[in-house]
Backbone as CSV, one residue per row, in Angstrom:
resi,resn,N_x,N_y,N_z,CA_x,CA_y,CA_z,C_x,C_y,C_z
1,MET,13.175,30.246,-4.620,12.012,30.184,-3.749,10.884,30.974,-4.389
2,SER,9.717,30.427,-4.364,8.588,31.096,-4.983,7.835,31.972,-3.979
3,ALA,6.859,32.671,-4.457,6.093,33.562,-3.592,5.169,32.773,-2.648
4,ARG,4.973,31.496,-2.888,4.062,30.720,-2.028,4.734,30.294,-0.762
5,GLY,5.952,30.637,-0.525,6.587,30.311,0.740,7.312,28.976,0.747
6,GLY,6.623,27.942,1.039,7.272,26.621,1.218,7.288,25.765,-0.018
7,ALA,7.076,26.311,-1.183,7.010,25.519,-2.419,8.410,24.939,-2.705
8,GLN,8.396,23.696,-3.172,9.631,23.014,-3.478,9.957,23.191,-4.978
9,HIS,11.184,22.919,-5.283,11.605,22.912,-6.673,10.850,21.785,-7.397
10,PRO,10.444,21.966,-8.649,9.710,20.907,-9.375,10.458,19.587,-9.417
11,ALA,11.785,19.625,-9.564,12.531,18.390,-9.598,12.455,17.646,-8.266
12,ALA,12.418,18.379,-7.152,12.295,17.761,-5.835,10.895,17.114,-5.677
13,GLN,9.881,17.786,-6.232,8.534,17.191,-6.159,8.428,15.934,-6.955
14,VAL,9.068,15.919,-8.164,9.059,14.705,-8.977,9.790,13.569,-8.267
15,ALA,10.960,13.906,-7.701,11.741,12.882,-6.971,10.939,12.338,-5.789
16,GLN,10.261,13.227,-5.073,9.463,12.783,-3.941,8.316,11.878,-4.411
17,ARG,7.693,12.224,-5.502,6.600,11.379,-6.056,7.094,9.981,-6.430
18,VAL,8.267,9.952,-7.036,8.850,8.695,-7.481,9.164,7.808,-6.271
19,VAL,9.789,8.414,-5.278,10.171,7.650,-4.064,8.887,7.213,-3.327
20,LEU,7.917,8.108,-3.237,6.657,7.719,-2.551,5.957,6.620,-3.340
21,GLY,5.937,6.765,-4.659,5.246,5.719,-5.456,5.899,4.368,-5.364
22,VAL,7.241,4.360,-5.416,7.970,3.088,-5.402,8.024,2.474,-4.025
23,VAL,8.530,3.258,-3.051,8.717,2.725,-1.689,7.382,2.672,-0.953
24,GLY,6.654,3.771,-0.923,5.380,3.789,-0.221,4.369,2.818,-0.864
25,GLY,4.371,2.767,-2.222,3.535,1.833,-2.894,3.828,0.372,-2.546
26,TYR,5.123,0.090,-2.462,5.537,-1.299,-2.078,5.024,-1.613,-0.686
27,LEU,5.171,-0.696,0.250,4.713,-0.964,1.633,3.216,-1.177,1.694
28,VAL,2.438,-0.364,0.982,1.022,-0.513,0.974,0.601,-1.830,0.329
29,VAL,1.175,-2.100,-0.839,0.787,-3.349,-1.584,1.218,-4.576,-0.777
30,GLU,2.420,-4.527,-0.164,2.826,-5.671,0.676,1.885,-5.881,1.803
31,SER,1.455,-4.824,2.455,0.515,-4.948,3.593,-0.841,-5.465,3.145
32,VAL,-1.382,-4.913,2.080,-2.645,-5.375,1.564,-2.576,-6.805,1.070
33,THR,-1.467,-7.193,0.458,-1.311,-8.549,0.003,-1.287,-9.536,1.155
34,THR,-0.597,-9.172,2.208,-0.579,-10.016,3.421,-1.959,-10.151,3.980
35,LEU,-2.677,-9.024,4.075,-4.021,-9.046,4.610,-4.924,-9.916,3.742
36,LEU,-4.855,-9.754,2.417,-5.672,-10.560,1.544,-5.352,-12.051,1.618
37,ALA,-4.096,-12.395,1.694,-3.710,-13.799,1.748,-4.203,-14.437,3.044
38,TRP,-4.020,-13.726,4.201,-4.528,-14.259,5.482,-6.058,-14.363,5.461
39,SER,-6.721,-13.369,4.879,-8.165,-13.373,4.858,-8.721,-14.507,4.012
40,LEU,-8.120,-14.703,2.846,-8.568,-15.780,1.979,-8.343,-17.155,2.656
41,ALA,-7.194,-17.298,3.325,-6.956,-18.544,4.025,-7.968,-18.743,5.157
42,ALA,-8.329,-17.645,5.820,-9.282,-17.765,6.922,-10.689,-18.105,6.387
43,LEU,-10.973,-17.750,5.169,-12.269,-18.080,4.575,-12.331,-19.490,4.001
44,GLY,-11.256,-20.234,4.119,-11.269,-21.619,3.688,-10.473,-21.965,2.461
45,MET,-9.911,-20.986,1.799,-9.120,-21.283,0.613,-7.786,-21.911,1.052
46,ALA,-7.275,-22.810,0.250,-5.977,-23.400,0.586,-4.910,-22.316,0.693
47,ARG,-4.038,-22.461,1.652,-3.077,-21.397,1.953,-2.212,-21.033,0.733
48,GLY,-1.760,-22.039,0.018,-0.939,-21.769,-1.164,-1.678,-21.040,-2.267
49,GLU,-2.941,-21.426,-2.501,-3.752,-20.765,-3.511,-4.090,-19.330,-3.082
50,ALA,-4.275,-19.102,-1.768,-4.576,-17.756,-1.256,-3.355,-16.873,-1.497
51,VAL,-2.182,-17.382,-1.255,-0.990,-16.551,-1.456,-0.757,-16.252,-2.917
52,VAL,-0.949,-17.226,-3.794,-0.755,-16.987,-5.213,-1.788,-15.964,-5.738
53,LEU,-3.047,-16.109,-5.328,-4.057,-15.162,-5.798,-3.762,-13.758,-5.286
54,ALA,-3.375,-13.643,-4.036,-3.055,-12.349,-3.453,-1.850,-11.711,-4.180
55,MET,-0.846,-12.522,-4.489,0.321,-11.974,-5.221,-0.026,-11.565,-6.636
56,MET,-0.898,-12.252,-7.310,-1.299,-11.846,-8.644,-2.043,-10.513,-8.633
57,LEU,-2.894,-10.370,-7.623,-3.620,-9.098,-7.496,-2.730,-7.964,-7.043
58,ALA,-1.626,-8.297,-6.392,-0.682,-7.256,-5.926,-0.017,-6.530,-7.079
59,PHE,0.204,-7.210,-8.185,0.799,-6.556,-9.356,-0.132,-5.466,-9.876
60,VAL,-1.418,-5.765,-9.957,-2.407,-4.789,-10.436,-2.488,-3.623,-9.436
61,LEU,-2.540,-3.933,-8.154,-2.630,-2.881,-7.136,-1.411,-1.974,-7.158
62,TYR,-0.244,-2.548,-7.310,1.002,-1.759,-7.337,0.974,-0.815,-8.552
63,LEU,0.535,-1.271,-9.681,0.430,-0.426,-10.856,-0.537,0.717,-10.581
64,ILE,-1.663,0.458,-9.955,-2.636,1.492,-9.635,-2.025,2.546,-8.675
65,VAL,-1.269,2.072,-7.672,-0.647,2.976,-6.726,0.430,3.840,-7.426
66,LEU,1.181,3.250,-8.319,2.205,4.045,-9.015,1.578,5.109,-9.923
67,ILE,0.488,4.761,-10.607,-0.203,5.745,-11.416,-0.783,6.864,-10.564
68,TRP,-1.365,6.477,-9.424,-1.894,7.471,-8.504,-0.827,8.418,-7.996
69,ALA,0.353,7.912,-7.695,1.456,8.717,-7.190,1.875,9.776,-8.216
70,ILE,1.799,9.433,-9.471,2.176,10.404,-10.502,1.030,11.386,-10.782
71,ALA,-0.204,10.925,-10.729,-1.365,11.738,-11.100,-1.829,12.648,-9.982
72,GLU,-1.583,12.312,-8.711,-2.090,13.090,-7.593,-1.421,14.483,-7.561
73,ARG,-2.214,15.514,-7.407,-1.656,16.871,-7.432,-1.023,17.267,-6.103
74,ARG,-1.537,16.798,-5.043,-1.016,17.231,-3.704,-0.203,16.103,-3.081
75,LEU,1.020,16.475,-2.661,1.927,15.468,-2.064,1.418,15.033,-0.706
76,TRP,0.762,15.882,0.066,0.292,15.484,1.393,-0.751,14.368,1.288
77,ARG,-1.513,14.346,0.180,-2.476,13.267,0.018,-1.755,11.929,-0.203
78,LEU,-0.646,11.997,-0.933,0.135,10.752,-1.102,0.673,10.260,0.227
79,TRP,1.308,11.179,0.988,1.857,10.815,2.277,0.746,10.225,3.176
80,LEU,-0.363,10.883,3.230,-1.480,10.419,4.082,-2.076,9.091,3.568
81,GLY,-2.301,9.003,2.268,-2.906,7.799,1.710,-2.016,6.574,1.804
82,LEU,-0.746,6.756,1.442,0.175,5.619,1.519,0.542,5.230,2.908
83,GLY,0.825,6.216,3.748,1.184,5.881,5.136,-0.014,5.332,5.919
84,GLY,-1.135,6.011,5.804,-2.335,5.525,6.486,-2.801,4.167,5.948
85,GLY,-2.730,3.998,4.664,-3.129,2.712,4.072,-2.234,1.556,4.532
86,ALA,-0.935,1.815,4.594,-0.015,0.776,5.056,-0.243,0.434,6.518
87,PHE,-0.365,1.434,7.370,-0.610,1.140,8.794,-1.954,0.448,9.036
88,ALA,-2.968,0.863,8.319,-4.288,0.259,8.470,-4.266,-1.216,8.030
89,ALA,-3.633,-1.476,6.878,-3.542,-2.854,6.373,-2.692,-3.742,7.293
90,ILE,-1.608,-3.199,7.826,-0.777,-3.996,8.742,-1.565,-4.289,9.989
91,GLY,-2.260,-3.342,10.517,-3.034,-3.567,11.756,-4.159,-4.598,11.558
92,ILE,-4.889,-4.491,10.456,-5.959,-5.445,10.200,-5.366,-6.819,9.908
93,ALA,-4.230,-6.882,9.215,-3.606,-8.192,8.913,-3.173,-8.882,10.213
94,ARG,-2.679,-8.113,11.186,-2.273,-8.718,12.471,-3.480,-9.267,13.195
95,VAL,-4.608,-8.564,13.142,-5.821,-9.068,13.796,-6.291,-10.340,13.118
96,VAL,-6.281,-10.371,11.804,-6.731,-11.564,11.093,-5.780,-12.715,11.362
97,GLU,-4.461,-12.434,11.378,-3.504,-13.464,11.698,-3.692,-14.061,13.073
98,ALA,-3.927,-13.193,14.046,-4.179,-13.648,15.399,-5.433,-14.481,15.503
99,ALA,-6.489,-14.071,14.768,-7.702,-14.852,14.760,-7.508,-16.218,14.143
100,ILE,-6.698,-16.290,13.098,-6.431,-17.590,12.455,-5.622,-18.498,13.407
101,ARG,-4.630,-17.913,14.035,-3.787,-18.709,14.926,-4.522,-19.232,16.159
102,THR,-5.504,-18.450,16.648,-6.257,-18.897,17.829,-7.431,-19.781,17.432
103,GLY,-7.743,-19.797,16.128,-8.807,-20.650,15.660,-10.212,-20.065,15.773
104,THR,-10.317,-18.748,15.910,-11.612,-18.128,16.007,-12.026,-17.558,14.726
């Protein structure tokens, strides 16, 4: 235990970053990809093309999230960014989906 009180062992911090980057990154990217696909379809793009474009962009976004998870100094920012980003994207995607289904 260090003098800072609640500091974790460095190996635990690395493990937490890896898990946050992989699992949290997947949740965020999946949510944003769904939102993007629904939004593109709502804007008039063919549904299949919208899904393919969103999935191609998801690979780039996932890479960015993984790099951010390793580069970020504070773990609480990762928890907040990944958790908040996932919930925000899921919420907005549900609103867009409902708007598409009702035809507005």
